[in-house]
C-alpha angles and dihedrals in degrees: 000000000000119000111245108231126187115199114200118191134131092220113089090201092053092047091052094048093046091047091051091048095053097036087053088063089065094220103083134085100206130202127172137213128192100211144358095279091056090043094057091048092046092052089055096046105029095035095208124205090220138006133208107207131193117212106212109058137137125254093016125015124223096258093054091046091049091053090053093046094050091048098045104032116356107222133171106265130190112198119219107209141165123260094245132106090251089050090049093052091049090048092054089050088053092050089050089053090055109274112150100216146335140229126207109251112239117251129207117016103016097210093052096041093047090060088060094055098032096100092049092045093049093048094046094048090048091050092045092054087063097036127119111252113233124193116238115280117225119221116248111278114265091025112217118028115229114269092248091051090053090063096054123091107257119242089228097055110128111266119224114251120218091346119161111265094247092058096051097099129143113272091244092056091045090051092051089050091051093050093048098046114118125256116258112211119225115223111264095008140087114270111277124231116270100236111128093214146000129197118215119194125193119191142151133161110033091013105125094059092043092050091049088057096048111033098055087060092065106095126233092258096048099148101219132064116241124218118193126198104194115173100241141132119264093249091059106047097068094053090042092054090050091048091053092044088060094058104031127085087216121072112259123202138164112254105231117120115039112282135169116259110234137165117268093045138099116203119203111205112240113253124244088027139069124254120216138177122232138160121250122178089347093304127115107246132191122206142160124241133177117289113281112234092216093067126072100206131048137245080032116227089192093056093044091053093045092053090045089056089051094052103035138044107261091235088061092060131088116188121199120192115197137179119316149113122273131010105283110159097007096116095045093046089051090055090046090057094042091054094052107278127119130243139191125202119197110242124245092246093071105021111109088208115015098203104103098039091045091051089056094045093047089055090052089245101129120098088188136009112211139167114250093256092059099048100083090048090055093046090052091048093050096043097047091038090056092051092050096042094250115139 
């Protein structure tokens, strides 16, 4: 049976080219709408399996139309947005409202530019047609905590259970102790950085909304740094990092120029590049470098995890595999677990697209399989448990 596709765009030329692209696949029943008003009506009457939705349109813009669609008849939606900061911000609003994914809208000559994004557009629409629809996730009330509040130990930090008296210290003191501990050289290698733990997160389709549900639950004194490889264009990762920084107790920055990896920080891998870990002056350092041809997806989860294994003891690492297409990072996370690290795969019940978590589970690389809402709780339990000697 053909997949019912609704294309919403105010440009007649774009509608024609998109219609030709999908009808040429032979598996789509395509309808078009010129603006948000027509889109809402078409969703009611045509009942599409998936929608591509422009953002800037007359009469009713894409965000307003999306809100109506998700309220009246939740449907997988792929946003088509411009590669600008304004376009990125609007896209994140759409993802928060429940859109599954997005594609960068071609610039310049539409027919030529569309050819460049056609493979990505086809694959994302196909994946979206089978994706799990997730209701919009609201940001935590009050948004960003005050800077002073970020430094205080949170009342909700996991408390150690049956820990020896001498290990029952406040999380802030434990974190300081972890940061100050001396480096232990490994025979035949350069001294390794002294961090007691690092969290690596790999994620793709459906990732922004999932991350917005997980990362704000890590308290200000979370003792490990967090590095996130989210498949995303370069124009989007900076605005995304700033968006997360506004709602997370931890500091969130884009990982571009070399910077030391320290607790209390979340690093978002720069888009259209690869993010790696290295050691400089005995300190773990994160930096972006040009895309590596040997990897299919960027920023590469596989490469991030491989370089983490080179720079850190495996037992220091926690790998988290979230929603996304493909298998990026599955092999490296399997090795991470086999060598003594811990991994979490998001469960099918909450993953927007189950590809990446399933690839890890199928390879027997998941220490735990958890729904998205349980992942932050487990990260807190492991991190604070490590500091207090509870395993």
